[in-house]
N, C-alpha and C positions, 0 to 999 in steps of 0.2 A: 983298750982303752980301763980304763977306772973310773969310777962312780967317787966325785968331787964331797969330802966334808968341807960344810961350811964354819964359818966363827961368826965373833960378831959383828964382823964389816959388814955391808951392806953389794953386797955384790954375786954374781951369777957364774959360772964357766960359761962360757958359751955353748948354746944349744946343737951342736951341731957334734959338741962330743958327746953327745947322750950314748946310752949302751944303746943296741942294737932295739930295746924294749920300749925306748924312751926313757931308765931313770939316767936323769944326772948328777944329782947330787942329793947326801943327808946332812941332816944337821941343820940348824940354825934353830930361827923363830919364827910363832906367829903373828909377829907383829902387825899392824894394819903398813905400815913404810914393807917391811918385805913384802909380804902379800900384793901391796901393788905394784910394787917394782919387776916381780915373777910376772904375774901375769901381761902386763907391759912389754915382759922379753916375751909369753909365751911359753910359762913355763906355770907347772900347778902343783903344790902337794894332795897328794895320794898314801894314806898308810894305813894303819889301822894300831888299837889300843897295844901288839905285840913289837911291835917296830916305831923306832928313832924315824923323826919330820922325812918324809922322802918328795922330792921333789921331781917332776915327768918335764921330756918335751918330745912325746912321740911325734914320728914322722911316718907314713900322714898321718893326718889331724882330719877329724871327722866334722861338717861342721855341716854349718843352713846359713844361705842368701834369702833373705827376705823373699824373693819376687820367686823363689824356687818350691817355696809350701806348697806341700799338696794335702787339698781336702778332697775329704774319699766323697762319695756324692750319699751316704750315709750319716757323714759325720755333720756335712753340711745339713738335715736334715732334725739331728740332736741339736745341733749350734740354733736353726731355726727357735726349736720348738721351747728354746731359753729357759731346759731345768735346772741348770747351775745358775748362783751370782757368780762372778767374776769380781776381784778387787787387788789391787795391788794395795801392797807394803799393808796389810792391817793388822796381819799377824803374824811376822817374819819368822819370832821366832817358833812359832810352832806351827810353819810350814819345816823350819830345822829341825826339828825334834820327830815330823814326821816324818821326813827322808829317813832320817838314823836306823826307824825302828822299820822300815820296812827289807822284807824277808829278799835276798835277791841268790838267783842262780845259783850253786855253786859258792857262793859264799859263805863263811860265819863270822857271827859277827858285824860290827860296822866299822867302816872305814870313815865313817862322820860323829865323831870321837866329842867327847865333851868337851875336848879342849878344842877342835874343831867349831865344834857349836859357837863357844866364847869369843873366837878369832872371826867368823861369819859376823857374829851379833858385832864387836866391834865395826867394824867393816860398812857396817850398816846402819849405824851410830853415825858415822865415818862420813855418809854421804854417798858411798864405792857399791854395793850391795843392793840389789831390788829384791821382789818376794811375789810371785801371782797365786795369790789365794780362789780356790774352787770353793763353792761352798752348796750346799745343798738340804731345805729346810734349818738356814744358821747351823750346821752340823760341816765342819774344815772335813771336807772330802778329797782333797787332791791338791795341788800346787808346785811350782816349782819357786828355786831361786838360784842365785847367780850374781855374779860383780859386773858392771856395767861400767866401761870407759869411753868414753865419748864416743865415737859409732861402732864400737864394739860390746857385745853380750858373751860373758863369759859362762855360760852353765855349767850349775856345781852337781843339783840331783831333784828327781821328781817324785812325784808318792800318787797313788789313788788307792785310794778304799771301796770309789765307787766305780764302774764299766765307763771306763772315757773321759774322769775327771779332769785327768794331769791333761791330755790330748787335748779338750776342753779348755784347760788353761793354757796352753803352747799357744794353740791355736791365734787363742784371744792373744793374747799377749805380742806372740809376730805380728797380727796385724793392724795390733794398737800402734806397732811399735816399725814398722815399717818404713815409714819413710826418715828414719832417726836414725838405722841400724847398718849399718854392710854386711855385717856378718855376725851367725850365733854358731858360737863356740862349742859343739857337744864334745870335745875329747876325744873319747873312745868310741867303737861301734856300737848305738843298739838296733836291734829290730824296729823297735817302737820309733826313733827319731828318722831310720831310713824311712820305714811308711809315712813322712808326715814328710819328706822331700830331702833329708840330711846324706850327705857324699864324700868321698873324700880328696881332699886337692894335699899337694907336697906343704911338710914342713914348711919350705922357702917362699911360696906361697904362702901359706899362711900369715908369715913373720911380715911380710910387703905390704900385707893391708891389714895389720894390725899399726905398721910402721914401726916394725923391731925389724926388718930386713937391710 
């Protein structure tokens, strides 16, 4: 198989033609229309400043079903203490900027480039993206953002500047949207999300759930 080169036309190759690591295509742009088409097709962009735009559709897919959310006894206690204030869409740009500054093990630089930040701000203003903020003493200390299309939420990134901030934001988000969402796409495995109940399903199953199968 080979990686497909995108052009100005709004079309993606079938995700079944992805490389074993999930890489499907290169190039194109980050317009609202292309990003929405990508998510509806089970595809997302992920690259860095040293690379062209890369498009991925991994198999299997790491997801969380809202009714499978795991909240530990210690987290329940933290939630009861209400030491954080959680808001929605109060500071989308701030959350994205903070996520871009997170140091991740094994990574140099960030994949949330200035180009990506601008693209997701456009998605937000177009009504396709949302953010969850976690505040402590009026300071933004955690949060997450992603793309919501119908009953599916495609998580992009989260950050935490104090212990448990991103977990509280994520748990509150899932509980708030539990009746509205069918699935939360976590894209690739992290221990952080696995501890909250996320797990792998096949790409075919994921595409069927989001209506792309």
